[in-house]
N, C-alpha and C positions, 0 to 999 in steps of 0.2 A: 470596554468603553466604545460607544458607537457615536459617530460624528457625521452629520450630513455634509456633503460638498456643496459649497455655496459659489455662485458665479462671481469671480473676482476678475482682476486684470489678468491679461494673457501671461504676464510675468510671475504670477503667484506660485509659490512652492507649496509642496504638500507637507504639513507638519503635524497633522493629526494622527491619531491611532488607526484610523480607517480611511476609506476613500469615498468619494462622492459619485453618485450616478444619477443621471437625469434622463429618463426614459424618452428618447426621441425628440425632445424640444431643444436641447442644446445642440449647436452645430458641431460637426465632427471635429473641426480644427480645435475647438476649445478643449474637448475631451482629450485629444492627442497632446496638447501642450501641457496639461496637468500630468498626464501619464508619462510623458517623456521627462518632465522635471523630477517626478519621483524616480524613475529609472536611472537617471544620472546620479542622484544621490546613492541609490542602492548599489550601482556598479562601483562607485567610489569606495563604499564601505566594504564590499568584497575584496577590493584590492589593497585594503590596509595590511601591512605586514603582520602576518600571524605571530612571528617571533616577537616583534615590538608589542603587539597587543597582549600576548601572554605574559611577558615580563613585566608590563606596566600593572598588571592585574594580579601581581603577587605570587605567581608560580615561577620558581627557579628552575631554569633549564640549562643544560650544558650541550655543547655542540659535539656530535659524534662523527659527522661526515660533512661533506660539502653542503648537503641539503637536509640532513636529519639532526634533530635536537631531541633530547630526552630529559624528563623531569628528574631533579635531584632527589627530592623527597618522595615523588611518586614515579616509580620506574615504568609504570604501565602508561604513562603519559607521554606521547610521541608527537613531535611537530615535523611536518614535512614542508620546508621552506620553499621548495620547487614548485609543489602544488598549491602552497599556502593553505594548508589544511592541518587539522589536529586530530588525534585519535587517543581517546582515554579508554583503554581496553577494559579495565576493570569495571568501569561504569557504563560500558556500551554507548559511549558518547563519541561523536565525530563530527567533523563538518568544517565550515569556513569560518572566518572571523565573526560573522553575525551569529552562527550557531554557538561559537564559544562564548559570546557576551550573553546570549540568552540562556543557554543550558549550564554553563559553568559559573559565570559571574552572577547570573540571576537577574539580568535586566528584564524588565517586566513585559516589553513588547519589541517587535522588530523595528517599529518606528523609533523608539528610543535607542535601540542598538545602532541603527544606521546613523542617527544624529551624532552619537559618541564617536562612531568610527569615522566620521567626516571631519574629526579634529585635525586642522592643518599641520599640527605638530607630529603627527603619526607618520612614520615612513611608509611607503607604498611598495608593494611587491611587484616584481617584473611581470609576473603573470597577468597582473591588471593592465599592463601597458601593451600587450601583444596586439598586433593589428589583425583584425578578423577579415579574411578574404570572403568574397562572395561565394555562396554555396553553389557548387556544380555537381549535378547528379552524373557522375562518370562511370557508374556501375553499368555493365552490359547486362540487360535482362535476358534470361534464358527463354527460349521459345517453349521449353518444356517445364511446366509448372507442378509436375508430378510429386517431386521429392518434397517441395514446400507444402503442397496439398496434403500429402500423406502425414507430414509431421503435425499440421495444424488440425486435421480432422481425425487422425487415429491416435497419435501420442498425446495431443491435448484435448481431443473429444469435441472440437468445435463444429457447429452446424455446417455441413458441406455447402448448402445452398448460399449461406451467408459468405462463406470463403469464395465461392465461385463468382458471386456478384461483385465483391470488393476486388478480386482479381480482374475481372472484366473492366471495371472502372478505373483500374490503374493504381488503387490503393495498396494492393498486395502484389509482389513480384517475387521471382525467384532468380538469384545471381547465378554466375557460372560455376560457383562452388557448391550450388544446391541449397544455399541458405535463404530463409525468408526475408524479404525486404519490406518493412513497413514505411511507406512513402508519406512524409508529412506535406499535406496540401494546405495552401493558403491562397484563397481567391483565384483558384484556377492554376496556381504556380506550385512547383516542387521547391520547398524552402529548406528541406532537410530529410533525413531518412535514418532509420535504425535497422540493423540486421540482427536476425535470431538464428544462430547455428542450428542445424538439423542433425548433426553427428552427435550421438550421446557418448561421451567418454569421460568417466568421473575421474580417472587417473590424470588425464590431461587437463580437464577443465574444472576441476573442484567439484564442490557438492552440488552445484547446479547441473553438471553434466554437459552443458552446451555453452557456446560463446555468445555473448550479447555486446554489440557495439553501436555507438552513435556515429554516423559518418562525419567526416571532417567538414568543418565550417557550417554544420547545420544551424539553423536559426536558434540563437541562445534562449533557453527557457520557453521553448515551444514544444510541440509533440505531435504524434500521430493522431489524427482527428477525422471524423466523418459525421454525417448528419442523417437522421431518419425523419422523413416528413418535412414540416415546416418548424424548425427548431424554436421553442420558446423556453426551454430549460437546458442547463448544462450539467452533464454528468462526468465526473473526473475520476480517473483510475490510476493506479501506480504504474501500470504497464499495459501495452496494446492487448495482450492476450487476456488480461483481466476484462478489459472492456468487451472484447468479443465473446468471452465466456459468459458475461452477465447477459448480453443480448441473446446468446444461444439459449439460455435457460428462461429468458424473459421475452419471447418473440412478440408479445403484445405491445412492447414498448413503441411509442410513436412521438413525433415532434420533439426530438431531443438531439442535442449535439454531444457527441462522445469525444472525450479528450484524455490522451495518456500523458501523464507527467514525466515518465521515465524516472521515477523516484517520488519523493515527497517535497514538492516545491511550491510554496505559496505564490511566488511571482508567476509561475506558470498558469495558475488559476487566474490571476489578474489579466495575464495576456489573453486567456481564453475568454474572458468577459469582453475584453477590448475587441477581439476578433469577431465574436458574436454581434457585438454592436455595429462593427464595420459591414457585416454581412446582412443584418436584418433591420438595422436602424433602431434596435432596442436591446437593452441589456436582458439577461435571462430573468424569468419571473421566479426561479428558485435554482439552487445548485445542490446536486447530490454528490456525496463523497463515498464512492465505492472502493475505499482504500483497504488494505489488508486488516483483518481483525487481530492484531497484535499490538503490543506496547507502542511501536513506532507509529502505527496507524492511528491509535487513539490519541497519542500525543499531538500528531499533526492536526487531527480534527479539532481538538481542544483549542489549539493555537489559532486555527482559523476563526473559530467562534469568538475567541477572546480578542484577537489582534486584527482581523482582517474581515470585519463585516462592513456592509454597505447599507446605505439608507436611500430609499426612493424619495426624492424631494417633493414630488407632487402630493404624495400621500403621507410621508413621514414614517412609513413602514420600513422595517428592516427587511433586506433582501433575504428570504428564507434559506437556510441551509438545512439539508436533512442528511441523516446518517444512513448510508446505503452499504455498510459493511456486512458481509455474509455471516449468518448465524449469531448474531450479537447477543442473543440470549443464552447461549450455550454455557453450561456450568459442567466442569469435569466431575464425573461421579464419585472419584475418591475424595475430592474436597467437599462435596455435598454431604457425604456421610458423616465426615468429622464435624462440619458445621451443624447438621442437624443434632447430633449427640450433644455438642456443647450447648446449643440453644435450649434444648429440652432441659438440660441440667440447670441452666442459669435462669431460664424463663423469659426468653426473648424469641423474636421471630428469626429463624435461620436465614431467611431470604434478605433480611436487613444486614446480617453479617456478610453475606455473599455480595451485596451491593458495595460494601466497603472494599473488599478485595478486587472486585471488578474495577472500581474507579482507581484504585492504587496500582495494580500490576496487571489487570486483565487476566488474572489466573496464570500468569506466566510461570513456568516451572523453574526458570532461572531468576525469578523476581525482578525483572527489569520493570522500572517505573513506567506506567502507562497513563500519564496525564500531562497536559500541557500548561499547567498553572504555576509551575515553579516550585512544586512540591518535591524536595530532593531527598527526603529520608523516609524511613518507615514510621508508622503510627505510634509505636511503643518506644519512647525514648530510653536509651541505655540498654535495651534488650532486643531490639528489632534491627538486625544487620541486613539491610535491603540488598547488599552486594552478594549474599551468599544464599543458596538454596536451603530449604528447611531440612533438618535431620531430626531423627528420633521423635520425641513429642512436641517439638518447637512449634509446629503449626497449631496443635491443639491448645498448647499453653498460650499462645498469642491470642488465638480466637476466644479463649476463656477470659483474658484479661480485657479484651475489647468488648465482649458481651457483658461483663460485669459492670463496666462503665456505662455501656449503653442502657442497662437496666435502670440505672440511676437517673437518666435523662429521658425516659420514656413516660408519656402520658397518654392514656386511651389507645394503647397499642401503637402509637406513632412516635419514634424517637426524634428527639431535636438533634439532628445530625451536626448542626453548626455548634451547638453547646458541646456536644460529644468531642468534636475535633478540637475545641478550645481547651478541653480537659486533657486529651491525648497529646496535643501539640500546642502548649501554652503560647509559645513564641511565634506562631505563624501569623503573617500579616493578614489583615481583615479581608482584603480583596481575594486573596488565594483561598482563605477559609471558606468564603461564601461560594466561590465557584466550585470547590471541591465538594462542599456540602450539597449543592445543587445537583451535581452529577451523581452523588450517592443516592440522593432521593429519588431521582429519575430512574435509576436502575432498580431500586427497591420496589417501586410502583410497577415497573415492567416485569420483574421476576413474579410479583404477585399476581399479575395477570396471566403469566405462563412463562415457563422457561424450558430449555432443551437439554436434558442430561446427555452427556457424551463421554465416551472413553478416548475418542481421538478428535480433538477440536479441529474444526475446519478454519483455515487461515484466510484464503482468498477465493475469488469466484471461480478460478480454474479448479481448485480442490473440490469446490461444491459441484461443478459440472461432472468431474470425473467420479465423484462418490455416487452420484446418481445411477451410473451405469456400471460401477465397479463389480457388484455381485454378478450380474448376468454376464458380463464379459469375461470375468474370471472362470465362471463355470463353462462358457463356450471355449475358452482356451484349453481347458482340462479335458474336453471331450474328444479332441481330434489329434491326428498325427500330421506332420508336416515333412515335405521331402525336398532335397536339393542335392544334385550331383550323386544320385544314387544312395544318399544317406537319408535316414528318417529320424525325426526328433519328436519328442512329446515334451509338453510343459509340466514340470514338476512344481507344486505349490506347497509351500511349508509355512507354518506360523512363526512369527517372531515372538520374543519374549513379551513385547508389548501388545501382542494381540493382532498386529498388522501382518499382511501376507508378503512372502518373498517368492519370486518366480525364477525358475532356472530352466534352461533348455538342456535336455539330456538325450543321449542316444536311445532310440526307442527300445533296442533289443537288449543291450547290457547295462543300460542306465548310467553310463559313464557321463561325467560332466566335460563337455568340450565345446559348447557353443557360447551362450551368453546368459546373462541374468538381468533382472529388473525388479524394481520395487513397486510397480504398479501394473495392473493388466493392460493399460493404454500403452505404457512403454514397452511392454512385452510384444503386444500386437504390432506396434510400429517396428520393433527390432526384427520380428519375423519377416515382415514384408520387405523391409529395407535391405536385409541381408540375403534375400533371394529365395527364401523358403516359401514355396507355393503350396496351397492347400491340396490334399490328395484328391478331393472331390469338390463338386460345386457346393455342397453343405459347408464344408470347411472354408471355401472361398468366401461364401456369404458372411461366415463368422469373422473373417479378418478384413473384408473389403468395405468398400463405401456403402454397400447396401444397408448394412446394419447401422451405419452411422446415420441413415436417414429416418430411423425410427423416431417418431415425435418424442421430445424430451418432456419429462414431467418432474415436478419437485416432489420430494418426499413429504414436505411440509403441507403443500396445498396444490390443487390441480392448476395447470397453466392453460391459458387460452390457446386454442389451436391456430395455426397459421404461421407463416414464415415471415420474418422481418424483411426479407428481400421482396416481398409483394408490395412493400411501400417504397417510395422514392429514397434512394441513397444519393445525397448531393454533396459536392464539396463545399 
């Protein structure tokens, strides 16, 4: 539902499903009053006691400790009263009271959830009453930016000129521990910051290998941001490195504000629009969502389209949102083979079948739901356990049943997806059915225009950036020997069972493993340099150093325009 914001009294509250924008004509004070009113309701909703909310909505929980509660009927459902959050591990669901109302209870929009959670009879969690101190940037910046630069340009493959420019302008720093500091700028002030560890240790730091933290008292629901040229559009990403990776592979980008959400936060997008209005006097003419190409990213994008759209009052046009997810037309080759066989047997187009799975789970191997329309179960009632990966012939059997139903609702080679969903899920409410059918139809058309077969799906923009150079960098690593403290090592490359490569540093002469290992050539190159192994000759040094990083980047899919993004103005 899309509703335009009308000019009302300054005391008006925001009660619609979306927000109102008026480009440049309304005074700033009016926009701020509406915004503040909404934010107050939003903050109060987040402070609703998660224990109270869960119990009132029919889930029985019992207290295990001072702050932890667990579901009686569902033992994978856990509540943390101290953090005022819930985790439903078997369903891959987690979040605050608003997330609970939308994802578990099934409330159709954030605005409806906020209204329900503002019920005065609900108790409030202490976390919502904590006083926030003003942000103070009390980190000592190191004069040496080498460690941070090496991590960003070697381990992450980012454009060195871009990193140098952002460091020079104060957006990127290195602290005394050698970590990267992403400074949150707002109208020339530092209002927050996030740190990215540069020490890779999977035993200590888990599957990510590094530590990420948001500094104490950073402005809530804001994030790392910078602008290229004179921004007239807003590009949002889950993390700062995703934003920098996109710009590294798209140096032709201009007149854009980049914003990191440090997660998936609709309210950060709203604050980004507000901040762009403060800077330029206008709201963006479009918003691109460069979130991860995974179920969570697709769910977020769907919810933004469904619950958080804007209307420009002068024209009555919807503020355009566009999908900026990397490789969004990729289809796993093993799924493609099965879908082709089933489609040929039944007599339907396999790309229509692929579009259904894309809209449902984004081809996720764990079958996590990937839509934000409130669709909480699989398409085949009684036979489609969405919580479990496929085994045996389950995938082919499911595809066959869907294809058979599809064949009966197809006229002139075009399935009626809404009618198909009605037959597969008779109880689905009309709005959800229409939204889901629209998403399926859109991907069916896209796949028929062209798709990307893949064995290893690319999830985010940094994966995309590293994949561009992986083959050449991997070969360079294997050609040379590296020395330190009179020891010499070489890089051993082995194939994993899934076809990916694994890298180990071994003694050059007896092949004993005594150094370190990595799962990508970028990580291995970074470890070699970080741990002090220097190339034996200049050829090796070029292979590991910054010179190779300055090679112009090109996309495998299409050529990129030449030129550096730092040749244009980077402004706060």
